[in-house]
C-alpha positions as CSV (number, residue, x, y, z in Angstrom):
1,X,-70.8,44.2,21.8
2,X,-66.9,44.2,21.8
3,X,-65.4,45.1,18.7
4,X,-62.2,43.5,17.3
5,X,-60.2,43.3,14.3
6,X,-58.8,39.9,14.3
7,X,-61.1,37.0,15.3
8,X,-58.3,34.6,15.5
9,X,-57.4,36.1,18.9
10,X,-60.8,35.0,20.2
11,X,-62.2,31.5,21.2
12,X,-66.1,31.0,21.0
13,X,-67.0,29.1,24.1
14,X,-70.7,28.3,23.5
15,X,-71.2,25.8,26.5
16,X,-69.1,27.8,29.0
17,X,-71.7,28.6,31.7
18,X,-69.4,31.5,33.2
19,X,-70.8,33.7,30.6
20,X,-74.5,33.2,31.7
21,X,-74.1,34.2,35.3
22,X,-75.5,37.5,36.3
23,X,-73.4,39.6,38.6
24,X,-74.4,42.5,41.0
25,X,-72.7,45.7,40.8
26,X,-69.7,46.1,43.2
27,X,-69.1,42.3,43.6
28,X,-65.6,41.0,43.0
29,X,-65.1,40.2,39.3
30,X,-64.7,36.7,38.8
31,X,-62.8,36.9,35.7
32,X,-60.9,39.9,34.2
33,X,-62.6,41.1,30.8
34,X,-65.4,43.1,29.3
35,X,-68.7,43.1,31.3
36,X,-72.1,44.1,29.8
37,X,-75.0,45.7,31.5
38,X,-77.8,43.6,31.0
39,X,-80.3,46.5,31.4
40,X,-78.6,49.0,28.8
41,X,-76.0,47.3,27.1
42,X,-73.2,49.5,28.1
43,X,-69.8,47.8,28.4
44,X,-67.0,48.2,30.9
45,X,-63.7,46.4,31.7
46,X,-63.2,45.0,35.0
47,X,-60.1,43.2,36.6
48,X,-60.3,40.2,38.5
49,X,-61.1,40.3,42.1
50,X,-61.6,44.3,41.8
51,X,-65.3,45.3,42.1
52,X,-67.6,45.3,39.2
53,X,-68.6,49.0,38.5
54,X,-71.1,50.3,40.9
55,X,-74.8,50.7,40.2
56,X,-74.7,54.5,39.7
57,X,-72.7,54.0,36.5
58,X,-75.9,53.3,34.5
59,X,-77.5,56.5,35.3
60,X,-74.4,58.3,33.5
61,X,-74.5,56.0,30.2
62,X,-74.8,57.9,26.9
63,X,-78.2,58.5,25.6
64,X,-77.1,56.6,22.3
65,X,-77.4,53.4,24.4
66,X,-80.6,51.6,24.6
67,X,-83.0,53.4,26.7
68,X,-83.8,50.9,29.1
69,X,-82.1,52.0,32.4
70,X,-83.4,49.4,34.8
71,X,-81.7,47.5,37.4
72,X,-78.0,47.2,36.8
73,X,-76.7,43.7,36.6
74,X,-73.4,42.8,34.9
75,X,-72.7,39.8,32.6
76,X,-69.2,38.6,31.2
77,X,-69.0,39.4,27.5
78,X,-65.5,38.5,26.9
79,X,-62.9,37.0,29.3
80,X,-59.3,37.8,29.1
81,X,-57.1,34.7,29.4
82,X,-53.8,35.1,31.3
83,X,-51.0,32.8,30.0
84,X,-47.7,32.5,31.9
85,X,-44.9,31.4,29.5
86,X,-42.0,29.4,31.0
87,X,-38.8,31.0,29.1
């Protein structure tokens, strides 16, 4: 789970279906943010339109993570919202 110090920087969006979609390794990242491996819990940052981490990344996870090293799939855990300020 992502850690944070100040919760006021985050919005909880319990009905946003974008957080429920499962993504394949190497797919273009739909939203910049933190993605969590649904198999082992490892988290990785990925930038919009860049490929999500490849499948081989899970076999390299630290042994301190959950031991379930099944099929790698990514799920959005925290989305980065980009705001353009008009000065």
